[in-house]
C-alpha positions in Angstrom: 0.0 0.1 0.1 2.9 2.4 0.8 4.6 2.0 -2.8 2.7 0.3 -5.6 -0.8 1.5 -4.5 0.5 4.9 -3.4 2.4 5.7 -6.7 -0.7 4.4 -9.1 -2.9 6.4 -7.0 -1.1 9.4 -7.3 -0.4 9.1 -10.8 -3.7 8.4 -11.8 -5.2 11.3 -9.2 -7.3 8.9 -7.7 -7.6 9.0 -3.7 -10.4 6.4 -4.0 -7.3 3.9 -4.5 -5.9 4.6 -1.3 -8.6 5.9 0.9 -9.2 2.6 2.6 -5.6 2.5 3.7 -6.1 5.0 6.5 -7.5 5.0 9.8 -9.4 8.2 9.5 -10.4 8.3 13.3 -6.7 8.0 14.4 -4.9 9.8 11.5 -2.6 12.5 12.2 -0.1 13.9 9.7 3.0 15.8 10.9 4.7 18.0 8.0 8.5 18.6 8.7 8.7 21.3 5.9 12.1 19.5 5.0 13.6 20.5 8.4 15.5 18.2 10.6 14.8 20.2 13.8 11.4 18.9 15.3 10.7 22.3 16.5 10.0 23.3 13.1 7.3 20.5 12.6 3.7 20.9 12.7 0.3 19.3 12.8 -0.7 20.6 9.2 -2.4 17.5 8.4 -4.9 17.3 11.4 -7.4 15.3 9.5 -7.3 12.7 6.8 -9.5 15.4 4.7 -6.5 18.1 5.1 -4.2 15.6 3.9 -6.3 14.1 1.1 -6.7 17.6 -0.2 -3.0 18.6 -0.4 -2.2 14.9 -1.9 -4.7 15.7 -4.7 -3.2 19.1 -5.1 0.4 17.8 -5.6 -1.0 15.0 -7.8 -2.9 17.6 -10.0 0.7 19.6 -10.2 2.5 16.6 -11.0 0.1 15.5 -13.8 0.5 18.8 -15.4 4.3 18.7 -15.6 5.9 17.4 -18.5 8.6 15.1 -17.9 11.2 13.6 -20.3 11.2 10.2 -19.0 8.2 7.7 -17.5 7.4 9.3 -14.3 6.4 5.9 -12.6 9.6 4.3 -13.3 11.5 7.3 -12.0 9.4 7.3 -8.7 10.0 3.4 -8.3 13.6 4.3 -8.8 13.7 6.8 -6.2 11.8 5.1 -3.7 12.8 2.8 -0.7 10.7 1.1 1.6 13.4 -1.5 2.9 13.1 -1.0 6.7 9.7 -1.8 8.6 9.4 -2.5 12.3 6.6 -4.6 13.3 5.7 -5.1 16.9 2.6 -6.9 17.3 -0.3 -4.9 15.8 1.8 -1.8 15.3 4.4 -1.0 12.6 6.5 1.8 11.7 7.5 2.0 8.0 10.2 4.1 6.7 9.9 5.6 3.2 12.6 7.3 1.6 12.7 9.3 -1.6 16.1 10.1 -3.3 16.6 10.8 -7.1 15.8 12.9 -9.8 13.2 12.8 -12.6 14.2 14.4 -16.0 11.4 17.3 -16.9 10.8 18.0 -21.0 12.2 21.4 -20.3 15.6 20.2 -19.4 15.5 20.6 -15.8 14.9 17.8 -13.0 12.5 17.4 -10.2 14.9 16.6 -7.1 13.3 13.7 -4.8 14.9 14.1 -1.5 12.7 13.4 1.7 11.5 10.6 4.0 8.4 9.7 5.7 7.9 7.4 8.7 4.4 5.8 8.7 2.7 4.6 11.5 0.3 1.7 11.1 -2.0 -0.5 13.1 -3.5 -3.9 12.1 -7.2 -4.0 12.9 -9.1 -6.8 11.9 -6.4 -8.3 9.9 -5.7 -5.2 7.7 -3.0 -2.7 8.0 -4.2 0.8 8.1 -2.2 4.1 8.3 -2.9 5.8 11.3 -0.6 8.8 10.6 3.1 10.0 9.4 5.7 12.5 10.0 6.7 13.3 6.5 8.5 15.5 4.3 11.5 15.3 6.7 14.9 16.3 5.3 16.9 13.4 3.7 20.6 13.5 2.8 
């Protein structure tokens, strides 16, 4: 859900593909604003609706950008979700973005941030209860 479905939904600007991956009642998204200092982070996404709206805004902005390479392949190339800590019915997943995507105008989009996802298993299904996202990476 945190890589394949997320990338597909984002590229299709289709929130309905990922909506059920979240625990709406428990959800809290912390925005790190690319900062290493947690004093500069805030609870920008205090509801799932606020996060959905920003996610859709970013998806639309991305869809309006002309790329010189297949975007899906570039996103997979830049994404690393190799560390997941599971303790009973709770998990912390570390998703890192590190790479570039060539744009049609000759410039590049730099992907360089990380997110900690907090998940909980309920009735046999993992749900995202929150995250600390857009943290500085490298």
